[in-house]
C-alpha positions in Angstrom: 50.1 -6.8 -163.8 53.4 -5.7 -164.6 55.4 -5.6 -167.9 56.3 -9.3 -169.0 52.7 -10.7 -167.5 50.4 -8.9 -169.8 51.0 -6.9 -172.8 49.0 -5.4 -175.8 49.0 -9.0 -177.2 49.7 -11.9 -175.4 49.2 -13.0 -171.6 51.9 -15.2 -169.5 49.9 -17.6 -168.3 52.8 -19.6 -166.7 53.6 -16.4 -165.1 50.4 -16.1 -163.6 50.4 -19.7 -162.5 53.7 -19.0 -161.0 52.4 -15.8 -159.0 49.3 -17.1 -157.7 51.6 -20.6 -156.4 53.5 -17.8 -154.6 50.5 -16.3 -152.9 49.2 -19.7 -152.1 53.0 -20.5 -150.6 53.2 -17.3 -148.4 50.3 -17.6 -146.9 50.4 -21.1 -146.1 54.1 -20.6 -144.4 52.4 -18.1 -142.5 49.5 -20.8 -141.6 52.6 -23.3 -140.8 54.2 -20.5 -138.7 51.4 -19.8 -136.5 50.7 -23.2 -135.9 54.0 -24.1 -134.4 53.4 -21.1 -132.0 50.1 -22.4 -130.9 51.2 -25.8 -130.3 48.5 -26.6 -133.4 49.8 -30.1 -135.3 51.9 -28.9 -138.3 50.6 -31.8 -140.5 47.2 -30.1 -140.9 49.1 -27.2 -143.1 51.4 -29.9 -144.9 48.6 -31.7 -145.8 47.0 -29.0 -147.8 50.4 -27.6 -149.1 51.0 -31.2 -150.3 47.9 -31.6 -152.1 48.4 -28.7 -153.8 51.7 -29.7 -155.0 50.5 -32.9 -156.2 49.3 -30.8 -159.6 46.2 -29.3 -161.1 46.2 -26.5 -164.0 45.1 -23.7 -161.9 42.5 -23.0 -164.5 39.8 -21.6 -161.9 42.9 -19.2 -161.1 44.1 -18.5 -164.4 40.6 -17.5 -165.4 40.2 -15.3 -162.6 42.9 -13.4 -163.6 42.3 -13.4 -167.3 38.5 -11.7 -166.3 40.3 -9.2 -164.4 42.1 -8.0 -167.5 39.2 -8.8 -169.8 37.6 -5.9 -167.5 40.4 -3.5 -167.9 42.6 -4.7 -164.9 41.8 -1.8 -163.2 42.7 -2.0 -159.5 45.4 -3.6 -158.2 47.2 -6.8 -159.4 47.9 -8.2 -155.9 44.0 -8.1 -155.2 43.3 -10.2 -158.2 46.2 -12.8 -157.2 44.8 -13.0 -153.8 41.7 -13.6 -155.2 42.6 -16.3 -157.8 44.6 -17.7 -155.1 41.5 -17.8 -152.8 39.7 -20.0 -155.8 42.3 -22.7 -155.6 42.3 -23.1 -151.6 37.9 -23.6 -152.4 39.2 -26.2 -154.9 41.1 -28.0 -152.3 38.1 -28.2 -150.0 35.8 -29.4 -152.6 38.0 -32.1 -154.1 39.1 -33.4 -150.5 35.2 -33.6 -149.7 34.4 -35.2 -153.2 37.0 -38.0 -152.3 35.6 -38.7 -148.7 31.8 -39.0 -150.2 33.4 -41.2 -153.2 35.7 -43.4 -151.3 38.2 -42.5 -153.9 41.7 -44.2 -153.8 43.6 -41.5 -155.2 43.7 -37.8 -156.7 46.2 -36.7 -158.9 48.2 -39.7 -158.8 48.6 -39.6 -155.1 46.5 -41.0 -152.2 43.9 -39.1 -151.5 43.8 -37.5 -148.2 41.1 -39.8 -146.2 43.5 -42.7 -147.3 46.6 -41.0 -146.0 44.8 -40.1 -142.5 43.6 -43.5 -142.5 47.1 -44.7 -143.2 48.4 -42.8 -140.0 46.0 -44.0 -137.8 48.1 -48.0 -138.3 46.1 -51.0 -137.1 43.8 -48.9 -135.1 40.0 -50.7 -135.4 38.3 -46.8 -136.0 41.0 -45.9 -138.9 38.8 -45.8 -141.6 35.9 -43.6 -139.8 38.5 -41.2 -137.9 40.5 -40.5 -141.3 37.5 -39.5 -142.8 36.9 -37.6 -140.3 40.2 -35.9 -140.2 40.0 -35.2 -144.0 36.7 -33.7 -143.7 38.1 -31.2 -141.2 41.2 -30.5 -143.3 38.8 -29.9 -145.8 37.0 -27.4 -143.7 40.1 -25.6 -142.8 41.2 -25.2 -146.8 37.5 -23.8 -147.1 38.4 -21.4 -144.2 41.1 -19.8 -145.6 40.1 -19.8 -149.1 37.5 -17.4 -147.5 40.3 -15.5 -145.4 42.7 -15.0 -148.5 39.5 -13.2 -149.7 38.8 -10.9 -147.1 42.3 -9.7 -147.2 42.3 -9.0 -150.6 42.3 -5.4 -150.1 39.4 -4.7 -152.2 37.6 -1.4 -152.6 34.5 -1.5 -150.7 32.3 -1.6 -153.6 34.0 -4.1 -155.5 34.4 -6.0 -152.2 30.3 -6.4 -152.1 30.4 -7.5 -155.4 33.4 -10.0 -155.1 31.7 -11.8 -151.7 28.3 -12.0 -153.0 30.0 -13.9 -156.1 31.7 -16.2 -154.2 28.9 -16.9 -151.6 27.0 -17.2 -154.9 29.4 -20.0 -155.9 29.6 -21.8 -152.6 26.2 -22.5 -152.8 25.6 -23.7 -155.9 28.7 -25.9 -155.4 26.9 -27.4 -152.4 23.9 -27.8 -154.2 25.3 -29.6 -156.9 26.8 -32.0 -154.8 23.7 -32.8 -153.2 22.2 -33.6 -156.2 25.4 -35.4 -157.3 25.6 -37.6 -154.2 21.5 -38.1 -153.1 20.9 -39.1 -157.0 23.4 -41.4 -157.3 21.7 -44.7 -159.2 18.5 -42.6 -159.5 17.2 -41.7 -162.9 20.6 -42.7 -164.7 19.3 -42.5 -168.2 18.3 -38.6 -167.6 20.3 -36.8 -169.7 18.8 -33.3 -168.4 19.2 -34.2 -164.7 22.9 -35.0 -165.3 23.6 -31.7 -166.9 21.7 -30.0 -164.1 24.7 -31.5 -161.7 27.1 -30.6 -164.3 26.0 -26.9 -164.1 26.0 -26.3 -160.2 28.4 -28.4 -159.6 31.3 -27.6 -162.3 29.8 -25.3 -165.0 29.6 -22.4 -162.5 32.4 -22.6 -160.0 35.2 -23.4 -162.8 34.4 -21.4 -165.1 32.0 -18.9 -164.7 32.4 -17.6 -161.1 36.1 -17.3 -161.4 35.8 -15.2 -164.6 33.3 -13.0 -162.5 35.0 -13.1 -159.7 38.2 -11.6 -161.7 35.8 -9.2 -163.7 34.3 -7.7 -160.3 38.1 -7.1 -159.0 38.2 -5.0 -161.6 35.0 -2.9 -161.3 33.0 -4.5 -163.8 29.7 -3.8 -164.8 26.4 -6.1 -165.9 27.2 -6.3 -169.2 30.7 -8.0 -168.6 29.3 -10.5 -166.3 26.3 -11.5 -168.8 29.1 -12.3 -171.2 31.0 -14.4 -168.8 27.6 -16.4 -168.0 27.2 -16.5 -171.5 30.8 -18.1 -172.0 31.3 -19.7 -169.0 28.4 -22.3 -168.8 28.9 -23.9 -172.3 32.5 -23.7 -171.9 32.3 -25.3 -167.9 29.5 -27.8 -169.4 32.5 -29.1 -171.9 35.1 -29.3 -169.2 33.2 -31.5 -167.4 32.2 -33.8 -170.4 35.5 -33.8 -171.4 36.3 -35.2 -167.8 33.7 -37.6 -167.7 35.0 -39.1 -171.1 38.5 -39.3 -169.8 37.8 -41.0 -166.5 36.0 -43.9 -168.5 38.0 -44.0 -171.8 41.1 -42.0 -170.9 42.7 -39.9 -173.5 43.9 -41.2 -176.9 47.4 -40.6 -176.3 47.8 -42.4 -173.0 48.5 -39.2 -171.2 45.0 -40.3 -169.2 44.6 -43.7 -168.3 41.2 -45.1 -168.4 39.6 -45.4 -165.1 37.0 -47.4 -162.7 35.7 -45.0 -160.0 32.8 -43.4 -162.1 31.7 -46.6 -163.2 31.9 -48.2 -160.1 30.2 -45.6 -158.3 27.7 -45.5 -160.8 27.8 -41.9 -161.5 25.1 -40.1 -162.9 27.1 -38.6 -166.1 26.0 -37.4 -169.5 27.8 -40.3 -170.8 26.4 -42.6 -168.8 22.7 -41.3 -169.0 23.1 -41.0 -173.4 24.4 -44.6 -173.1 21.4 -45.9 -171.2 18.8 -43.9 -173.4 20.3 -45.5 -176.5 20.7 -49.2 -175.2 18.7 -51.9 -176.3 17.1 -54.2 -174.1 20.1 -56.4 -173.4 23.1 -53.6 -173.4 20.7 -51.9 -171.0 20.7 -54.3 -168.5 24.4 -55.5 -168.9 25.3 -52.1 -168.1 22.2 -52.2 -165.5 24.3 -55.0 -163.9 27.8 -53.6 -164.4 27.2 -49.8 -163.3 27.6 -49.4 -159.8 29.7 -52.0 -158.3 32.5 -51.5 -155.9 33.8 -54.7 -157.5 34.0 -53.8 -160.7 37.2 -55.1 -162.4 38.9 -54.2 -165.9 37.2 -56.8 -167.8 33.8 -55.7 -166.8 34.8 -52.4 -167.4 35.8 -53.1 -170.7 32.3 -54.9 -171.3 30.6 -51.4 -169.9 32.9 -49.2 -172.4 32.5 -51.4 -175.0 28.7 -50.9 -175.0 28.9 -46.9 -174.1 30.9 -47.1 -177.8 28.7 -49.0 -179.6 25.5 -47.4 -178.4 27.0 -43.9 -179.8 26.9 -42.4 -176.4 30.5 -41.6 -176.3 30.4 -39.9 -179.9 27.2 -38.0 -179.0 29.3 -36.8 -175.9 32.2 -35.8 -177.8 29.7 -33.9 -180.4 28.2 -32.3 -177.1 31.4 -30.5 -176.2 32.2 -29.6 -179.8 29.0 -28.0 -179.8 29.8 -25.9 -176.5 33.3 -25.0 -177.3 31.9 -23.5 -180.7 29.5 -21.5 -178.8 32.3 -20.4 -176.6 33.8 -19.0 -179.7 30.9 -17.3 -180.8 30.8 -15.3 -177.8 34.4 -14.0 -177.9 33.8 -13.0 -181.2 31.6 -10.9 -180.3 32.6 -10.0 -176.7 35.2 -7.1 -177.8 37.5 -7.7 -175.2 41.1 -6.9 -175.0 43.7 -8.7 -177.2 45.5 -10.4 -174.3 42.6 -11.2 -172.7 41.1 -12.7 -175.7 43.6 -14.5 -176.8 44.0 -16.1 -173.1 40.4 -17.3 -173.2 40.5 -19.1 -176.8 43.6 -20.8 -175.6 42.2 -21.6 -172.0 38.9 -22.9 -173.8 40.8 -25.3 -175.5 42.8 -26.6 -171.9 39.2 -27.0 -170.7 38.0 -28.9 -173.2 41.0 -31.2 -173.4 41.8 -31.0 -170.0 43.9 -34.5 -168.9 44.8 -34.4 -165.0 
């Protein structure tokens, strides 16, 4: 990367994010022009643009670029940025589909895409079904465009094979994780290991491990670097999701993230809930079973569920699990021997991931 983005001591992650966003905007602007020229509905590209503009810390894209630099930063920076940008379109696809499956009301403070599509159909009695179908197709296009960005990253042939292999593995892992999440909801809700298995497939690999490895692959890294990123990425990815689960139920102490209802209403198989059910006495367990998984769960009932999760120690134990995994990450970094700029960036991103708030 050019001077000012990476030097011997620091990486300007805000500048990296700006460049990733610019790569995304250039790509989507071309898609918008092509849609007009071919008579395609313009709102499709705009929906993806709006979704990306709604927020998100671009942590996967940042990790991809940091992984590239940690592996020596060989090759073109533009290629690393394009691969990083492809991850953000992949994330858009995954979240749009996730919101459809969960029938989520909102995402990042805005109506979920399927709700936007439903609203466009007005009073049509088929609006709910068609809105979900429209959002499904928008998500599919985001995935196709992610693949297109990857295929046009101008990678060296040997590195291209490795990058595409890692990307294919990531896609498969996320789909299996999502399947386990959807089909397992409500079953074995007190199984901590089952909940962790979902996290590893659905979140840990795609959020941390694979983005780091993809960036390293662009730089032509070997197996030793990939192994370090696995040993670093999996515990950090687990901590990231454990934090997200806590935030969804309890919010953040500073009020930046308000307590939510979605995980409790869905009866989502989280480690937090599994721990609560394991540690609950008979009365608490029966009460959690009555409260969690109700689509009509209100704030008063949610507050009762939160109290049980607090009183059983489930919340505190989840916090300890996050801290333990963060310490694992620091130990891996201590022995990794990455360039100083990459090491500092990874340590900072580890804090961001474990204190994630949006």
